[in-house]
ZAKOL-816630 format. One record per residue (C-alpha): residue number from 1; residue in one letter; chain; x, y, z. Coordinates in Angstrom, 2 decimals. Layout:
% ZAKOL-816630
   i aa ch       X       Y       Z
 NUM  A  A       X       Y       Z
...
END
This chain:
% ZAKOL-816630
   i aa ch       X       Y       Z
   1  M  A   21.80   -5.60  -20.68
   2  S  A   19.40   -8.55  -18.83
   3  D  A   20.43  -11.86  -20.25
   4  T  A   17.05  -13.17  -22.61
   5  S  A   18.75  -16.75  -23.54
   6  R  A   16.50  -17.52  -19.99
   7  L  A   13.14  -16.54  -21.76
   8  A  A   13.55  -19.55  -24.13
   9  G  A   10.97  -22.77  -23.49
  10  R  A    9.14  -20.18  -20.85
  11  R  A    5.00  -19.47  -21.42
  12  I  A    4.12  -15.98  -21.51
  13  L  A    0.33  -14.88  -21.66
  14  L  A    0.05  -11.00  -22.86
  15  V  A   -2.51   -9.22  -22.50
  16  V  A   -3.47   -6.74  -25.01
  17  S  A   -5.77   -3.60  -24.05
  18  G  A   -6.99   -0.50  -25.20
  19  S  A   -4.41    2.35  -25.47
  20  I  A   -3.24    3.49  -29.04
  21  A  A    0.48    2.42  -28.30
  22  A  A   -1.20   -1.62  -28.60
  23  Y  A    0.84   -2.14  -31.92
  24  K  A    4.14   -2.27  -29.63
  25  A  A    2.92   -5.28  -28.04
  26  L  A    3.32   -6.69  -32.21
  27  E  A    6.99   -5.89  -31.79
  28  L  A    6.88   -7.24  -28.16
  29  A  A    5.25  -10.59  -29.28
  30  R  A    8.35  -10.89  -31.90
  31  L  A   11.23  -10.15  -29.41
  32  L  A    9.64  -12.83  -27.47
  33  G  A    8.93  -15.54  -29.92
  34  K  A   12.88  -14.35  -31.49
  35  A  A   14.28  -15.24  -27.85
  36  G  A   12.28  -18.54  -27.25
  37  A  A    9.24  -17.47  -25.40
  38  E  A    5.89  -19.44  -25.87
  39  V  A    3.52  -16.47  -26.49
  40  T  A   -0.03  -16.97  -26.27
  41  G  A   -1.39  -13.51  -26.69
  42  L  A   -5.04  -11.95  -24.82
  43  L  A   -6.76   -9.05  -26.82
  44  T  A   -9.24   -7.63  -24.75
  45  G  A  -11.91   -4.90  -26.27
  46  G  A  -10.09   -2.36  -26.13
  47  G  A   -7.20   -3.54  -27.80
  48  T  A   -9.27   -5.11  -30.45
  49  R  A   -9.66   -0.93  -31.36
  50  F  A   -5.98   -0.76  -32.25
  51  V  A   -4.96   -4.27  -33.11
  52  T  A   -6.37   -7.07  -34.96
  53  P  A   -6.86  -10.93  -33.82
  54  H  A   -4.97  -11.89  -36.54
  55  A  A   -1.98   -9.91  -36.51
  56  L  A   -1.88  -10.93  -33.10
  57  Q  A   -1.78  -14.38  -33.41
  58  A  A    0.61  -14.58  -36.74
  59  I  A    3.18  -13.22  -35.04
  60  T  A    2.69  -15.45  -31.99
  61  G  A    1.64  -18.19  -34.25
  62  R  A   -0.59  -19.68  -31.26
  63  P  A   -4.22  -19.75  -31.01
  64  L  A   -6.12  -16.46  -29.54
  65  A  A   -7.66  -16.13  -26.66
  66  Q  A  -10.42  -13.54  -26.12
  67  D  A  -13.75  -14.67  -25.02
  68  L  A  -14.58  -14.85  -21.97
  69  W  A  -18.05  -17.07  -23.02
  70  S  A  -15.84  -19.17  -26.03
  71  L  A  -16.79  -22.42  -25.67
  72  E  A  -14.14  -23.37  -28.52
  73  E  A  -11.92  -21.24  -26.79
  74  E  A  -12.54  -23.16  -23.15
  75  G  A  -12.88  -26.81  -24.80
  76  E  A   -9.29  -25.71  -26.75
  77  G  A   -7.58  -24.88  -23.32
  78  R  A   -8.13  -21.30  -23.87
  79  G  A  -10.49  -20.77  -20.93
  80  H  A   -9.20  -18.21  -17.85
  81  I  A   -8.56  -20.99  -15.70
  82  A  A   -6.49  -22.61  -18.20
  83  L  A   -4.89  -18.97  -19.13
  84  A  A   -4.08  -18.45  -15.76
  85  R  A   -2.14  -22.31  -13.99
  86  Q  A   -0.22  -22.47  -17.47
  87  H  A    1.82  -19.45  -18.75
  88  D  A    5.19  -19.01  -15.81
  89  L  A    4.27  -15.13  -15.87
  90  I  A    1.34  -12.62  -17.51
  91  V  A    2.14   -9.54  -19.12
  92  V  A    0.12   -6.83  -19.68
  93  A  A    1.21   -4.26  -22.68
  94  P  A   -0.35   -1.74  -23.01
  95  A  A   -1.73   -1.14  -19.67
  96  S  A   -4.68    1.21  -20.38
  97  A  A   -5.97    3.05  -17.14
  98  D  A   -8.99    1.52  -17.51
  99  R  A   -7.22   -1.69  -16.94
 100  L  A   -6.10   -0.87  -14.43
 101  A  A   -8.44    0.47  -12.15
 102  R  A  -10.49   -3.62  -13.41
 103  M  A   -6.93   -5.10  -11.73
 104  A  A   -7.14   -3.30   -8.43
 105  A  A  -10.53   -3.91   -8.17
 106  G  A  -10.49   -7.19   -9.04
 107  F  A  -13.35   -7.60  -11.67
 108  A  A  -14.03  -10.53  -13.47
 109  E  A  -15.99   -9.17  -16.45
 110  D  A  -13.42  -10.22  -19.11
 111  L  A  -11.37  -12.82  -19.87
 112  A  A   -8.66  -10.88  -19.15
 113  G  A   -9.79   -9.20  -15.41
 114  A  A  -11.08  -13.53  -14.71
 115  T  A   -7.76  -15.00  -15.62
 116  L  A   -5.24  -12.12  -13.67
 117  L  A   -7.63  -13.11  -10.27
 118  A  A   -7.05  -16.60  -10.81
 119  T  A   -3.86  -16.80  -11.27
 120  Q  A   -0.73  -17.39   -9.33
 121  A  A    1.81  -16.55  -11.69
 122  P  A    3.82  -12.82  -11.67
 123  V  A    2.30  -10.59  -13.49
 124  L  A    4.20   -7.52  -15.08
 125  V  A    2.22   -4.29  -16.20
 126  A  A    3.37   -1.78  -18.86
 127  P  A    1.52    1.38  -18.68
 128  A  A   -0.04    3.35  -21.84
 129  M  A   -2.09    6.43  -20.61
 130  N  A   -2.02   10.29  -21.59
 131  W  A   -0.23   12.16  -18.75
 132  A  A   -2.88   13.58  -17.45
 133  M  A   -4.69   10.43  -16.63
 134  W  A   -1.44    8.28  -15.56
 135  S  A   -1.10   11.43  -12.89
 136  H  A   -5.13   11.17  -11.81
 137  P  A   -5.44    9.70   -8.13
 138  A  A   -7.03    7.27   -9.26
 139  T  A   -4.73    6.04  -11.08
 140  I  A   -2.13    6.49   -8.78
 141  A  A   -4.00    5.06   -6.23
 142  N  A   -5.08    1.85   -8.03
 143  A  A   -1.74    1.56   -9.12
 144  A  A   -0.47    1.39   -5.55
 145  I  A   -2.32   -0.95   -5.04
 146  L  A   -1.63   -2.80   -7.37
 147  A  A    2.59   -2.74   -6.59
 148  N  A    1.40   -3.93   -2.66
 149  R  A   -0.46   -7.00   -4.09
 150  G  A    3.14   -7.39   -5.81
 151  V  A    2.43   -6.49   -9.37
 152  R  A    5.63   -5.19  -11.16
 153  F  A    5.56   -2.29  -13.16
 154  V  A    7.90   -1.71  -16.47
 155  G  A    7.61    2.25  -17.18
 156  P  A    5.97    5.18  -18.12
 157  E  A    8.25    6.53  -19.74
 158  D  A    8.21   10.52  -20.16
 159  G  A    7.74   11.68  -23.49
 160  A  A    5.72   12.49  -26.80
 161  M  A    2.78   11.18  -27.02
 162  A  A   -0.37   10.74  -29.98
 163  E  A   -2.44   13.81  -28.63
 164  A  A    0.40   15.78  -30.05
 165  E  A    1.44   16.34  -25.85
 166  S  A    3.67   15.16  -23.61
 167  G  A    4.85   14.20  -20.13
 168  P  A    4.90   10.72  -17.90
 169  G  A    2.65    8.00  -19.20
 170  R  A    3.68    6.59  -22.53
 171  L  A    4.46    2.82  -22.58
 172  A  A    7.85    1.45  -22.39
 173  E  A    9.69    0.43  -25.21
 174  P  A    9.75   -3.11  -26.45
 175  P  A   13.10   -3.68  -25.47
 176  A  A   13.13   -2.58  -22.67
 177  I  A    9.14   -4.36  -21.51
 178  L  A   11.74   -8.01  -22.82
 179  A  A   14.38   -6.82  -20.30
 180  A  A   11.77   -6.58  -17.40
 181  I  A   10.42   -9.74  -18.70
 182  A  A   14.09  -11.69  -18.81
 183  E  A   15.02   -9.74  -14.95
 184  L  A   11.51  -10.96  -13.45
 185  L  A   11.55  -14.89  -15.07
 186  A  A   15.07  -14.59  -13.47
 187  D  A   13.99  -13.61   -9.98
 188  P  A   10.83  -13.56  -10.30
 189  A  A   10.37  -12.68   -5.81
 190  P  A    7.34  -10.27   -5.31
 191  Q  A    8.63   -6.69   -6.40
 192  E  A    9.20   -4.24   -3.15
 193  P  A    6.15   -1.46   -3.95
 194  D  A    7.06    1.24   -6.38
 195  L  A    8.72    4.51   -5.03
 196  A  A    7.70    6.38   -8.34
 197  L  A    4.30    5.59   -7.72
 198  E  A    4.75    6.24   -3.92
 199  A  A    6.18    9.40   -4.62
 200  A  A    2.64   10.37   -6.76
 201  L  A    0.43    9.24   -4.05
 202  D  A    2.32   11.81   -2.25
 203  E  A    1.80   14.50   -4.44
 204  A  A   -1.99   13.46   -4.81
 205  I  A   -1.92   13.65   -0.85
 206  A  A   -0.02   17.41   -0.63
 207  A  A   -2.70   18.50   -3.15
 208  G  A   -5.99   17.36   -1.37
 209  D  A   -7.67   14.91   -3.92
 210  A  A   -9.23   11.56   -2.88
 211  P  A   -8.64    8.57   -5.29
 212  G  A  -10.98    6.75   -2.96
 213  P  A  -10.03    3.39   -2.31
 214  L  A  -11.15    3.68    0.86
 215  E  A  -14.09    5.84   -0.07
 216  G  A  -16.89    5.40    3.35
 217  R  A  -14.45    3.31    5.36
 218  H  A  -13.65    4.85    9.10
 219  V  A   -9.95    4.71   10.05
 220  L  A   -8.97    5.57   13.57
 221  V  A   -4.95    6.86   14.28
 222  T  A   -3.03    7.66   16.92
 223  S  A   -0.35   10.39   17.10
 224  G  A    2.10   12.03   18.85
 225  P  A    3.23   11.87   22.45
 226  T  A    1.34   11.65   25.82
 227  H  A    2.60   13.90   29.17
 228  E  A    1.62   12.45   32.01
 229  P  A    1.09   15.29   34.66
 230  I  A    4.02   14.73   37.71
 231  D  A    1.95   18.70   39.01
 232  P  A    0.42   21.66   37.71
 233  V  A    3.62   22.69   35.66
 234  R  A    5.74   19.04   35.53
 235  Y  A    5.12   16.13   32.87
 236  I  A    6.56   12.60   31.56
 237  A  A    6.82   12.90   28.32
 238  N  A    8.98   11.53   24.95
 239  R  A   10.13   13.27   21.88
 240  S  A    7.79   12.31   19.15
 241  S  A    6.40   14.59   17.40
 242  G  A    3.64   13.61   15.73
 243  K  A    5.09   14.13   12.52
 244  Q  A    4.67    9.85   11.21
 245  G  A    1.10    9.78   12.61
 246  H  A   -0.36   13.04   11.05
 247  A  A    1.44   11.72    8.20
 248  I  A   -0.71    8.64    8.03
 249  A  A   -3.56   10.19    8.91
 250  A  A   -3.33   12.27    5.80
 251  A  A   -2.64   10.15    3.40
 252  L  A   -5.66    7.96    4.92
 253  A  A   -8.06   10.98    4.27
 254  A  A   -6.11   11.11    0.55
 255  L  A   -7.53    7.90   -0.18
 256  G  A  -11.34    8.45    0.72
 257  A  A  -11.12    7.50    4.32
 258  R  A  -12.95    8.97    7.40
 259  V  A  -10.48    9.06    9.35
 260  T  A  -10.50   10.33   13.60
 261  L  A   -7.27   11.37   14.77
 262  V  A   -6.56   10.84   18.61
 263  A  A   -3.57   13.09   18.82
 264  G  A   -1.52   13.99   21.73
 265  P  A    0.14   17.43   22.72
 266  V  A    1.87   17.45   19.34
 267  A  A    3.30   21.03   17.01
 268  M  A    1.91   20.02   13.99
 269  P  A   -1.31   21.18   12.04
 270  D  A   -4.07   19.07   11.96
 271  P  A   -4.18   17.33    8.51
 272  A  A   -7.19   18.11    5.98
 273  G  A  -10.10   16.97    6.02
 274  V  A   -9.48   14.96    9.19
 275  E  A  -11.72   14.96   12.54
 276  V  A   -8.75   15.74   15.27
 277  V  A   -9.19   14.64   19.06
 278  R  A   -6.92   16.48   21.04
 279  V  A   -5.79   14.35   24.21
 280  E  A   -2.98   14.45   26.93
 281  S  A   -2.65   11.71   28.99
 282  A  A   -2.99    8.13   27.90
 283  R  A   -5.92    7.09   29.41
 284  E  A   -7.11   10.22   27.70
 285  M  A   -6.10    8.69   24.41
 286  L  A   -7.29    5.37   25.08
 287  A  A  -10.59    6.71   26.14
 288  A  A  -11.12    8.24   22.48
 289  C  A  -10.02    6.20   21.33
 290  E  A  -13.11    3.98   22.55
 291  A  A  -15.59    6.63   21.75
 292  A  A  -14.61    6.70   18.45
 293  L  A  -14.78    3.48   17.42
 294  P  A  -16.99    1.22   15.14
 295  A  A  -13.75    1.39   12.87
 296  E  A  -12.71   -0.66    9.81
 297  A  A   -8.55   -0.31   11.04
 298  A  A   -7.07    1.47   13.75
 299  I  A   -3.68    2.43   13.50
 300  C  A   -1.78    3.18   16.88
 301  A  A    1.27    5.43   15.68
 302  A  A    0.93    7.26   18.79
 303  A  A    4.68    7.38   21.40
 304  V  A    2.28    6.49   24.27
 305  A  A    4.12    6.78   27.59
 306  D  A    4.25    3.31   29.97
 307  W  A    3.91    4.45   32.99
 308  R  A    2.29    7.79   34.79
 309  P  A    2.75    8.52   38.49
 310  A  A    0.42    6.97   41.21
 311  H  A    0.08   10.05   42.45
 312  L  A   -0.57   13.98   40.93
 313  A  A    1.13   16.66   43.15
 314  T  A   -1.46   20.24   43.24
 315  G  A    0.71   22.09   43.43
 316  K  A    4.41   22.62   42.45
 317  I  A    6.57   20.53   43.76
 318  K  A    9.83   22.75   44.98
 319  K  A   13.03   22.44   45.45
 320  R  A   14.17   22.53   49.22
 321  E  A   17.61   23.90   50.09
 322  G  A   20.02   20.53   50.80
 323  A  A   17.06   18.12   50.70
 324  A  A   17.07   15.29   48.33
 325  P  A   14.81   14.96   45.03
 326  P  A   11.59   13.67   45.69
 327  S  A   11.09   10.12   44.39
 328  L  A    8.42    9.19   41.52
 329  E  A    6.59    6.06   41.79
 330  L  A    5.10    5.10   38.98
 331  V  A    2.10    3.01   37.84
 332  P  A    1.46    1.70   34.55
 333  N  A   -1.05    3.12   31.67
 334  P  A   -3.40    1.28   30.14
 335  D  A   -1.83   -0.04   26.86
 336  I  A   -4.11    1.04   23.94
 337  L  A   -2.78   -1.40   21.07
 338  A  A   -3.92   -3.88   23.10
 339  T  A   -7.03   -2.65   24.00
 340  L  A   -8.22   -2.04   20.54
 341  S  A   -6.86   -5.66   19.57
 342  H  A   -9.06   -7.29   21.73
 343  H  A  -11.92   -4.86   22.32
 344  A  A  -15.31   -5.99   21.55
 345  R  A  -15.45   -3.39   18.71
 346  R  A  -11.74   -4.87   17.55
 347  P  A  -11.51   -3.07   14.33
 348  R  A  -11.06   -5.59   11.56
 349  L  A   -7.30   -4.28   11.06
 350  V  A   -4.94   -3.09   14.08
 351  V  A   -1.62   -1.77   13.34
 352  G  A    0.94   -0.88   16.19
 353  F  A    4.50    0.82   16.21
 354  A  A    7.45   -0.53   17.84
 355  A  A   10.06    2.33   18.26
 356  E  A   13.29    0.76   19.49
 357  T  A   16.47    1.03   19.97
 358  E  A   17.97   -2.25   20.10
 359  A  A   17.11   -5.33   18.84
 360  L  A   14.53   -3.98   16.67
 361  M  A   13.40   -6.85   14.79
 362  A  A   13.10   -9.21   17.97
 363  N  A   11.74   -7.06   19.95
 364  A  A    8.70   -5.83   16.97
 365  R  A    7.88   -9.67   16.48
 366  A  A    7.49  -10.58   19.88
 367  K  A    5.62   -7.30   20.63
 368  L  A    3.26   -8.51   17.49
 369  A  A    2.40  -11.42   19.74
 370  R  A    2.11  -10.13   23.27
 371  K  A   -0.27   -7.38   21.65
 372  G  A   -2.30   -8.89   19.81
 373  C  A   -2.31   -6.98   16.38
 374  D  A   -2.10   -7.73   13.18
 375  W  A    1.15   -5.36   11.77
 376  I  A    3.62   -4.06   13.40
 377  V  A    5.70   -1.03   11.52
 378  A  A    9.13   -1.61   13.29
 379  N  A   11.30    1.41   13.64
 380  D  A   14.50    2.19   15.04
 381  V  A   14.61    5.77   16.69
 382  S  A   18.10    5.43   18.05
 383  G  A   18.68    7.79   15.37
 384  D  A   16.96   11.06   14.31
 385  V  A   13.72    9.66   13.67
 386  M  A   11.80   11.44   16.31
 387  G  A   11.03   14.62   15.19
 388  G  A   13.00   14.04   11.95
 389  D  A   11.06   13.52    8.38
 390  E  A   12.66   10.21    7.11
 391  N  A   11.76    7.14    8.25
 392  A  A   13.19    3.24    7.79
 393  V  A   10.54    0.86    8.87
 394  H  A   10.18   -2.56    8.68
 395  L  A    6.34   -4.05    8.18
 396  V  A    5.73   -7.03   10.77
 397  T  A    3.44   -9.36    9.77
 398  R  A    2.68  -13.23   10.70
 399  E  A    3.43  -13.98    7.47
 400  G  A    7.26  -12.27    7.77
 401  V  A    9.11   -9.00    7.45
 402  E  A    8.71   -6.42    4.40
 403  D  A   11.97   -3.92    4.99
 404  W  A   10.96   -0.87    3.65
 405  P  A   13.91    1.61    2.95
 406  R  A   14.11    5.35    4.35
 407  M  A   12.69    7.70    2.66
 408  A  A   10.54   11.10    3.88
 409  K  A    7.68   10.12    6.61
 410  E  A    5.16   11.27    4.24
 411  A  A    6.26    8.36    1.73
 412  V  A    6.06    5.61    4.61
 413  A  A    2.54    7.12    4.92
 414  A  A    1.61    6.78    1.15
 415  R  A    3.08    3.22    1.35
 416  L  A    1.10    2.30    4.75
 417  A  A   -2.18    3.48    3.30
 418  A  A   -2.40    2.13    0.17
 419  R  A   -1.42   -0.96    2.11
 420  V  A   -3.59   -0.54    4.43
 421  A  A   -6.71   -0.04    1.24
 422  A  A   -5.72   -3.74   -0.11
 423  E  A   -5.55   -5.28    3.15
 424  L  A   -9.41   -3.90    4.26
 425  D  A  -10.55   -4.63    0.31
 426  A  A   -8.94   -8.36    0.62
 427  M  A  -10.64   -8.58    4.35
 428  T  A  -14.33   -7.53    2.99
 429  A  A  -14.26   -9.64    0.13
 430  G  A  -14.01  -12.55    2.88
 431  A  A  -15.16  -11.50    5.93
 432  P  A  -18.72  -10.05    7.88
 433  P  A  -19.19   -6.17    8.29
 434  V  A  -17.58   -4.74   11.28
 435  P  A  -20.64   -3.70   13.32
 436  G  A  -21.91   -0.48   12.47
 437  E  A  -19.62   -0.23    9.44
 438  R  A  -20.99   -0.29    5.71
 439  P  A  -20.25   -3.72    4.01
END
């Protein structure tokens, strides 16, 4: 049980959005006040359908915030900038499906939206909606985007609902929300993205639904190994199965992206809704990638051979009795990741993979600097990763490192796809469009 004594004197903004579960916000406000917190209520237009302003103001004992355009509230320090700056934590309870969508899109048409967009305080949301709404791919994607931005989640719970139905979507009980608040304020570090949300996103991907945050965007993905021919029957290759790259392409397509998948020789089926370009060698893969440009993002998950034979034998190299094995002269293959990172039509976001067997983080950071890409997904392949069904990766950026737990490759793909969607959304808001692509 969390220690609620640490809530004494903490300033909390309680946003109540439109849900039948809004009555529980009154009990949450009472519990927060009992623990010594200073609570300001912010009632959305939908929230007023279920809770009266008088009730929320009476329980908090503080003037209510409600109207973005109120000169009175602005003058009394309850405008969106003041609310965003003066609170230690913002709690959205209940958070309706509509409110989650508005938060994910960054809408600021009401006081709650403008405040949430302006704040740098931690944000905790307690979703509440019908199970079908919580399970809808659009809600799943919105929640995943928010989780990847650092928004904390408590609930929802599985249980009875107002519509005489039962399922996931029920608002967490006020004591559970109170405990989550106390825990967050004790350790306000950004939360790892919610694995439950990503598991739900996996289900949406498997079902072939398109939540839409990448709708209209073109993303290039490479996957699998390359085969570098020695003679007509032999080649240099690696153990890459293409499972991770293909899963990433499927996850991006499930979020609405137009995906071009440049795939080396793999036994994987083509992901649904994805344009697949099949290649053999590294040079063919580079040519296919350049032909696919422009794209807003490129994710280079393929395990491209670093070298190829300098000379291709026109006939099978025969083994001669008593003769020494033939020597192979190798030459470097083109560097696809570096080429895309410095290309005249460079995608806004370029992501590479670092498959290492030792000094994982040092090699990944060096690769990030050397290649000129934006992110590196680093993974240790000394075990059963190549060809296996699970992966444990680290997302390396110029800002730091995110350590993701070991999970199914489809779950890694879902998390990375949501992360890409959020990043492109932020980039689009502050950067000129990629030539040939939508703004």
